[in-house]
N, C-alpha and C positions, 0 to 999 in steps of 0.2 A: 248346737242349733238344729232345730228339726227342719223338714222340707222347706226348700226354698220358696219364698214368696215371689210374686211376679215381679216386683221392684228388685228383689235379689237376683232374679233370674237375668233381668236387663242387665243389671251392673256386671255380673259375671261374663255375659256375652260382649259387652262393648267397652268395659272399663279396665285399662291397665293401672293397677294401685301402685302408689308410693310405698317403698319399703314393705312389701308384702310378697309371699310365697305364692306366685300365680297359679301354681297346680294345685296347691291346698285350698287357694281361693275358690277354685271350681267347685270344690266339695262342700265347703262351709259358708261360701258367701259373705256378704257384708253386714256389719250391724248398722242399720239405717237409721241416723240421728236426724230427727226432724225438727226440733226446736230446742231452745236453751233459756233458762231463767236463772239468774244469779249464778251460783256455784252448780247448778245442776243442768243436766241435759236429759232429753226424752227420745226414745226410739220410736218406730213407726208401729210398734206393739203396745206403747203406752207405759213401757218401763222407764222409771226414772233412776239416774245415775248421778251420784257425787262425783264431779268432774275433778279429780285431785291432780290433774296434769294440766289443767288450764288450756286444754285443747292439746297444743304442742308448746308447753311452758310459756304461754303467751297472752292469756285473756285475763288481764290485771283487774279490769273492773267488772268481770262477770258477763255472762251472756245476757242478751235482751236488754241492754242499757239504752233506754229512749233517748238520751242526749246525744248519743253517738249517732243513732239514726236520724235524728232531727238535723244534726250538723252536716250529715251526708246530703240529706234532702235539700236543705238550703243552698249547699255548694253546687248541686246538680242543676237546681233551678237558675242558678245565677252565672256560672261558668263550669259547665261540666267536665271540660278537658281543655288544657292547654299545655305547651311544651316549654322548656327552659334553654333551648337552643338559641344561638345567634342573638343574644343580648335581650331575649324576652323573659318575663317574669310575671308573676301575679301575687295578690296580697298574702295568701295563706302560706306560700312556700317562703316569702320574705319573712313573715312573722315567725314561723317555725324554725328557721335558720337562726335568727336572732336568739329565740328562746334556748335552742340547744346550746349555743355557743354560751349563753347567759348562764346556763347550769354548770358550766365548767369553770365559771370565775374567771373567764377569759384565757385560760389555759390553752384551748383550742382557738383556732383563727376562722377556719372556713368549714361549710357543711356542704356535702355532697350527696344527693338522694338517689335512691335506687328502689327496687321493688321488694326486695327480700334480703335477708341476712347473707345468702349465697352470693347474690349479685353484688352485695357490699364488699364481701371478702374477695370476690373476684376483682372488682375495682381496686381494692387495696394492692393486689399483686401488681396491676397496670401502674397504679401511682408510684409505687415504690421503684419500679423499673424506670418510669418516666423521670422521677426524681433524680436518681443517679445518673441518668443520662444527662439531665440538666446540669448536673454537679461536675460532668465530665469525667465520671467513674464508671465507664461501660461494662467493666467486668464485675462490679459490686452488685450482683443480681440474686444470689441465693437466698432463699427464705427458710428459717428454721421453724418448725412447728413441734408438737409432742405427740408421743404415742398416746392413743385414746382420746387426743383432742377432737374437738368436732368444729368445723368451720364451713360447711355447706357442701353442695354437690355439683357445682359447675366444674368444668375440667381443672381450673386453677384452685378453687376452694376445696374440692374434693381432694386434690393432691395434698393440700395443707391438713385436712382432716387425717387423723391417725388411727382410723379403724379399718380393719382388712376388708369388711363387707363393702366399703366405699372405693376400694381399689381393685379388687379381685375381678378379673376379665373385662374391666374398663380400661385396662392398660394405663393405670395410674400408679404411682405419682409420677408428675413431671419430673425430668432429670434435675431440675434446679431447686427442688424442694426436698429438705432433709427433716428428720425426726429425732428429737432426743428425748430422755427418759420421762415417764409419767410420774408426778409428784404424788403418788399414792403410798402414804407411809404403811398402811396396813398390808398391802399387798407386796410393795417393793423395797422396803427397808431391810437392811441386814439384820440379823439377830442382835439384839441389845442396842441397835443404832437409835439414837434419839432423834427427834423431829429437827432439831437444828442440825445436827451431823448429817442427817439425810439430805437436808436442804444444801448443806456445803457440798455434799458429794454431787449433787445434780447440778449445782453451779459450775463445778470443776469439769463434770462432764461436758456441759455446754461449752465452756472455754476451750476444752480440748478439741471439740469437734470445730469450732470456729478456727482454730490454728491449723488444724488439720487440712481443712478447706482452703485457708488462707483468708485472713481478715479483710483483705481487699476485694474478696469475691463475696463476702456474705454481707447481705443488705438488711435483713430484719429478723426480729424473732416474734412470733404471734402465739398468744395464749388467752384462754379464758380465766378470769379472776378465780371462779369455781367451775371446774368441768361439769358439762350438763350430760349430753348424750353419751359420753364415756363412762357414765356410772356415778355422777354426783360426787366427784372428787374434790375436797378441800385441800389446799396445799398446806405443807407443813410450815410451822413457825419459822420465820426469816427468809422463806423461799424467795418471795418476790423481790425483797431487798437485795438478796444475793445474786438472783438472776439479772436484776437491772444494772447491777454494778459491773457484770460481765459484758453486757451490751454496750454500756457506756464506754467501757475500756476500749472496745473494738469499733466504736462508732457505727454500732448496729441499732436501727430504729427499733422501738418497742410499740408493739401493736397489741392493744387490748381488745379481745373480742367480748363485747358485752351484750351480744345479741339475746342472751338468756337472762344475764345479770343486772341489766340496765332498768332504771325507773322503778327501783324500789325492791326487787326481788331478795337482796340480801339484807334489807332493813336499812339501807343508805341509798341515796340516788343512784350512785353507780357502785358497782363492785370495786372499781379502782380506788376509790375512797376507803373502802373497808380494808384493803390490803397495802395501802400505800403505794399504788402503781401510778407512776408519772408517764402516760403514753405520748408517744408522737402521733399516734393514730388510735382513734376510738371508733369502734364499730357498733351500731345500733340497729335494732329491729324489734319484731315480736311485739313487746310491751308498749312500743311507741304508739301504736293505734289499738292496743289490745286484740291485734289481728283482725279487726272489723274491716281494715283495708289493707292490701299489701303495700308495706312501705320498709324501706332501710335507710340508713344513714351513715356516711363516713365523715368523721370529724377529724381535721388535721390541723396541727399546730403551725405556727409561723415558720419554724424551722424548715417544714416541708412545704407549706402553702406558698412561701415567697419564691422558692427557685421554680416550682411548677408554674406559677403565674408569669415569671420572667421568660421562661422557656417557651411557654405558649405564645408570647409576644414575638420571639424570635421565628417560631415555626409558623405564626398565623393563626393558629388555633390550638385549642386542648381538645384533641380528637377523640373525645370519649363521651357517651351519654346513652341514655335510653329514651325511647318514645314517651314513657310514663315517668321518667325522671322528676320528682316534685309535683307529682300528679295533684290538681286541685282538690279533689274530693278526698284522697288520702290524707293530704297535709291539713285540710280543715278538720277531718276526724281526729288526727293526731293532736291538734291543738286543744280540741275539746277533752280529749281522753286525758292529756296532761293536766289540765284544769281540774278534772275530776280526781285525779291522783292527789293533787295538792289540796283542793278544798275538803276533801274527805279524810284527809291525813292517812292515806293508804300506806305510805312508807313506814310511818310509826307503827301502824296496824301490822305490817308485814313482821316487823321486828318483835312485836307483842305475841302475835299468834304463832310466829315461828318458834318463839321460846318455848310456847306451851307444847306445840307440835313436836319438838325434839325431847321435851321432858316426857310426854306420853310415850313416844316411840322407843325411848331408852328403858322404859318399863318391860320391854321384851328382849332386853339385851342378855338377860339370862336363858332366854329359850334355847334350847338344844340346836336349833337351825340358824340361829342368828349369829353371824360373826362379827359384824361391825354395823353401828348406826352412826350416820354421819350427815353433815350438811352445816348450812349457815342460813339463817333468815328463814324465809319461806320456801326453802327447798330442802329436800332430804333424801337420802337413800338408805335402805336397809339391805345389807348384803347377806345372802343365805349360804350356807356351807353344808357340805356333807359331813364334815367332821370338824367340831369347833375347837378342839385342843390344838390340832395341827394346821387349821385354816384350810383343810383340803377341799377344793371345789366340787361341784357336782360333775359327773361324767355321763353324758356330754354336758359342757357348760350351758345354762339356760334352761336345764331340765325342771328346776324347782321355780326359776323366776318366769319362765314361759307359762307353767301351770298356775301360778299366783296371778299372772295378768288375766288368764282366762277365767279362773274361778272368782276372781273379785268381781266380774260382772253379776255373777249370781248373788252377790251380796250388795248389788246397787253401787258399785264402786269401780271408777276408772282410774288405774295406775299405770306405769310403765314398767315392762319387765327389760332391764338392760343386762344382758347376760343372766346372771342370778341375783342381781340388785333390783330391788323393787323402789322404784323412784316416786317421789311426791313433789308436786309444784302448784298448789291450789291456787286459785285467785286469791289476789291481794284483799279482796273484800271479805274473805271468810272470817267468821265470828267464832267465839269460844265454843259454843254448843255444837257448832258444825265441825270444828276441829276435833273434838272429842268423838263425835259421831264417826268421822272419817277414820280415826285411829280404831276405834271399835271395830268397824267393818274390816279393817286390815287384820285385827286380832283374829276375827273369824276365818278369814281367807288363810292366814297363816296355820291354823288348825287344820284347814283342808289340805294344805300342802304337806304338813307333818304325815297325815294319814296316806297321802299318795306316795311320798318318797320312802316312807317306813316300810 
């Protein structure tokens, strides 16, 4: 980017950015996005970009959907705000809770609302602790997450996140949070180890960790059906079946973090359906409103909900909640967003367009820089490697992925560089010609990367 514009200079002077090198930001400034339309966004210089990451894995129905703006306006004029404390409620939150529980076929019992996925997972930690106290198991508090898993950035949720950048110099993780192996077969399997054998080994490692810590101290296991921010990692065959068996054996709650995978991203309503996960707690956000409004939800089954409710009766309250829990505008927008997903058959579209996206991306599988093409539904990752035969990564890691992220903008494409994995997660509304265009733009970007690292 050239000399900074007045808006960029203002941003550099006053704004501390999320997930950004603040020193580098002083020099390069922000790319200022002014508006969005469908799967495209436009910057303040008039450049158009195909938004292949749905913002942050989240804009299911695309940008500029008038029905969501109208739903927000209607609610703002009727009841712009109210809370859900001390026996208060409102129509939109009641209807949304019922709809979400209905989507699970009754497997879940209650919905609790937050403002984000991070808050939702922070709530999950407190719920798990509260539940075990209600059960008289005051030592059963440890939570096991996974290396490279992503669960948010609050003190508790960042502790469950298994990425070094979320821990370093934040004095995390908390001592009651542990991490087990990442289920990435391409990177972590032993030579000649099948997916099924790799899954068995990971389940055995989890079992050993629980036994080492003491099953009477381990409360829950949390995982994403498909890892997102950890590099679009698809679990090996039989993984979730074997992991759940270990959890059930030790009376450990299963938490499915569906902040990215919920509401159709994997070509089914929930990623849990895709992988046969039967969670005790289900965490949702992002596509619940297409991120037009901040909203998260924690769904709990009756096994958890019953003791939590009874314990609140003994204590006199369930002492947890947020000023904007179940916000009227956010829940009204969520209801309209979910109607659009259903009416336009976007879950099936995600399955169909996802199949095409993977077919086209696999066309680059023989490229000398491409180590692995992976994903499910309308989410994909292309891992770039320095040596294809040995899977040797670039040194430093991120050299190729970071350059791909930057260069893609010059081809009118926004992707995500996760280490050296280029991630794709386009809006669920994307159509065939747009999928082909997206992958073509990636192909041109890949050639730029090849020249840069060659």
